[in-house]
N, C-alpha and C positions, 0 to 999 in steps of 0.2 A: 870672267863670266860667273865663276863660283861666288866671288865676292859680291857681284851685282845681285845674284839670286838671294844671298844672305841679307843684303841691304833691303831688297824688296820685301822679303819675309818680315824683317824688322819693322818696316813701315806698316805693313798690313796687320801684324800682331799688335802694334802700338795703337793703331786706329780701332781695332776690335776691342782692346782692353778699355779704351776711352769710351766707346759707344756703350759697352756693357755696363760700365760704371755709371753712366748717365741715364740708364733705363728707368730706375726707380725715382731718381731725382727729377728727371724731365727738364723741360724748358718752358718758358713763357714767350708769347709774342714780343718781339723786340730784342730778345736775347741774342748774343753772338755765340757761335760754336768756337770754343777755344781749343783747337786741336793740339795735340802734343807736338813738341819740337821735332821729334823723330819723324813726324809726318810732314811738317811744314818746311823744315830745313832743306830737304831734298826734293821739294816739289816746285816745279816750274808753274804749274797751275792746278787748282782743285775746283771741281764742280760737283754739284749734287743733282741727280736726275730723279724725276718722279714720273715714270711712264714716258709720255711724250713731251714733258716739260723738263727744263734744265736751268739751273742758275749757278753762277760763279760766286754769288754772295753767300757768306756763311752766317747770315742773319736768319732768325726764325721769322719769316715774312708770311703773313696770311695770304699773300698772292700765291704761295706755293704750298704752305703747310696748313693743315686743319687741326682743330683740337683732337686730342686722342692720339692713337698710334698712326705713324706715317711710315710706310715702307719706302725706302729710298735706296739709291745706289751712289756711293762715292766714286768719283772718277779722278784719278791722280795721274798727272803727266809728270814724270820725274825729270830731273836735270840730265839724266843719262839717256833720255829718250824713250824710256819704258812707259807704258800706260797700264796702270793698276786699277782694278775695280773691286769694290767690296759692298755687299748688301748690308743694310742695317735698318733698325727700327728706331725712329725718333719720336718720343712721347712729348706732346705739348699739352700742358695743363692750364686750367683756369688760374688767374692770378689771385683771386680771393677765395679763402676757405669756405666750404659750404657749411651752412648752419644745420645743426641737429634739431629737427622740429619735433616738439612734444605734442601729445594729444591725449584725449581722454575718451574712453568708450562711453557713450551716453544712451545707446539703444541697440537692440539686436532684433533682426527680422528674419523670418523663415526664407530659405532659398531651396529650390528643388535640387537635390544632390545628383539627379540624373543629368543636369545641365553642365556641359563642359564649356564654361564661360570663356569667350574670346573678345567680345565687345560688350560694353556696359554703360548705359546712360540713364539719367532720370530727368523727367520733365514734369513739373508739378509733383504729383504723387504716383506717376506712372514710370515703371522701369521698362526700358527698351534694351533687349539683350540679344546678342549674337552668340550662338553655340556651335562648337565645332565637332569634329570626328566624321569621317566618311560614313554616310548612311544615316547619320543622326543630326546633320547640320541643319540649322534653322535660324530664322529671325522671329522674335516673339515680343510681346509686351504684356505686362501684368501690373496690377496695383501693388505698390510697396506694402508689405505686411501679409500678402497672400502669395500663392504659387500657381494660381489658376490663370492660364493665358486668356487675355481679352481678344487677342488675334495672333496668328502665327502663319508663317509660310516655310515649308520645307525646301531644302536644296537638293539637287540631284546627287546620286550616289557618288559621283566622281568629285564632288566639291567638298572641301574641308573649309568651313566658314571661319572667318577671322574677325578683325576689328570692325566696328560700326560707329556711326555718328549721325546726329540729327542736323539737317540743314533746312531750315524753314519748314515746309510741309512734307519733306521727304526724309527718308533714312537711307544712308549710303552704307554698303557692306562690302568688305574685302573677302577674298578667298586666299587660301594659303599658297597653293601651287598651280591653280587653274589659270593664272595670269589674267584674271578679270575680276571686276566687281559688279555689284548689283545696286539698283536704285529702286526704292519702294515708296508707295504712298504711306505717309506716316499714320493716317487714321486707320486704314484697313490692312496695311502691310501687303497690299497687292503689288506684285512685281510690275514695275513700269518700264525698265530698260536695263541694259548692261553696258559695261565699258571695258576696253582693254587697258592694261597697265602701261605706263611709260616704260620703255625698255630698261631704264636704269633701275627700276624697282624689281629686284630679283624675286622676292616673295611678298605676299601680303601678311602683315602681322597686326599692328595697331592702327587706329584711325581716330582722328578728332577734327574739330572745326573751330577756327579762331574768329569767325565772323566774316572772314574774307577768303581764306584758303582752307582746303582740306590738308591735314598734316598726317602723313603715313609713316610707319616704321616697317622695316623689313628684316629685323633681327640683327642688324649691324649697329654701329655707333651713329648712323645717319638718320636724320628726319627729313622727309621730303614734303615740300609745299606744292600742292596741286591745285589746279583751277577747277572749282566745283561745276562750272558750266561745261568743262571738258576735262574730266579727270585723267585723260590720257596725256595731258600736257603738264610737265613739271615746270614750276616757276623758279624754284631755287631749292637748295638743300643746306642744312647745317650739320656739323659734327658736334657730338656731345662729349664732355669730359668734366671731371671735377678738378680740385686743386692738387690732388696727389694720386688720382686714380683714373684709369681709362675705363669707360663703360661701353659695353656692347650688349647685344641681345635685348635691346629696348623693345618692349612688347606693348601691352595695352596702354592707351593714351587718353588723356583728358585735358582740355583747355579750360582754365578758370582764372579770372581776374588778372589777365595779362601774362600768365605763365603756363607752360606745358608740364603736366604731371605724367610720369611714365614709370611703370614697374619694370624691373629687370627680371627676365625669365628665370625661373627656378631659384630666385632669391626673394626673401621677405622684405624687400626694399622698394620704396617709391621715391623717385627723384623729382625735385622741383627745378625746372629748367628755364633759363632765360631764352625766349625764342629769338631774340635779336642776335645772339652770338653763340648759343649752345652751351653756355657755362651752367653747371649745376650749382644752384645757389642754396639748396636745402635738401635734406634727406629725411625720410620717415623710416623708422625701424619697426616693422610689424612682426618681429620674431615670435612674440608671445601669441598673437592671434593666429599666425600661420601654424605654429606648433600644435594648436588645438584642432587643426583641420587638415594638415598635410600628413598623410600616412605612407605615401609612396613618392614616385618621381613625377607623376602627372598632376596630382591634385594640389596645384600650387596657387599662390596668390596671383590673381589675374583679373581684377575688376576694380575700376576707379570711377566714381561719379561724384558730383557735388549737389547736395541738397541745401540750398542757400550757401552759407559759408562752411557748413559741415561736410565732411567727406564720407561717402559710402564706400565700403571696401568688401569685396568678396573674392572667391576663387573658383577654380575648375572643380566641379563636383562637391563644392562646399554646401553644407546644410544651413548656413547662416549668412546674412548680410549684416555688417557692423556699421553703425553710424558713429563717427568720432568727431569730437569738437577739437579744433586745432588751437593750441595754446600760444 
């Protein structure tokens, strides 16, 4: 019995060492897990479980794994009849390295530093903005180059407004933890209706529109595609990752020319994401711009919009909006 316990410990220690060694390197879809012989030689069977799903294949199969970090459990039935289990994290990365995207600041515009930006769009020369904080949350619009609202609607004290996006003649807006969103008339910003979130969406963070679906983030690595005719209905979701990095806390979103652009909360980074598979294909580093505007933990980069092919960038309580030409 003592020998058996030592053998079991050897198997689990070897498996843990292997999984830890693969955390940074990660896997790609189609890869095989090459478990050490200390694990395989004494195993009658090995399976990997993901919540209510389980597979005996040791391949990185998209039927079971998503991009990014995957919490799994290894189940090993030894030749001696023991059943051993061990939790692990398996990182799956995009196959192609993301491009570092260069840009040039070509214009600066004023922005009201009282506005805690959560959602940010431009249509023509009009900015549509959703601002957060309990008691200060609102949806408003103003002409780029000014800070005077053309129209605005305040939210209730209990609401903390989040991402927003334009869909035809309407503006959709999320709330952080109220588990509901709002729909407004685009012209007047008069409230038209509200909707509950799909249960899978834990919180409301960012929101954009790809011409067919609303795309929402909840602060995780996931992006959720919702039906704009019934935003309570989730159509699908994708997980996001780069070629060597797991990304979570995806926040403000913008869809442009077939790609999703997302900032990472509390980081001066904007990701360019392929919506077909969640792979990060490019990154923008806005360290210099953020450094001029971020003085604490809250006033971070959090605004993406496109003016033609140029990007508008701002943040929470920033006094400026930057227009950048992408090189």
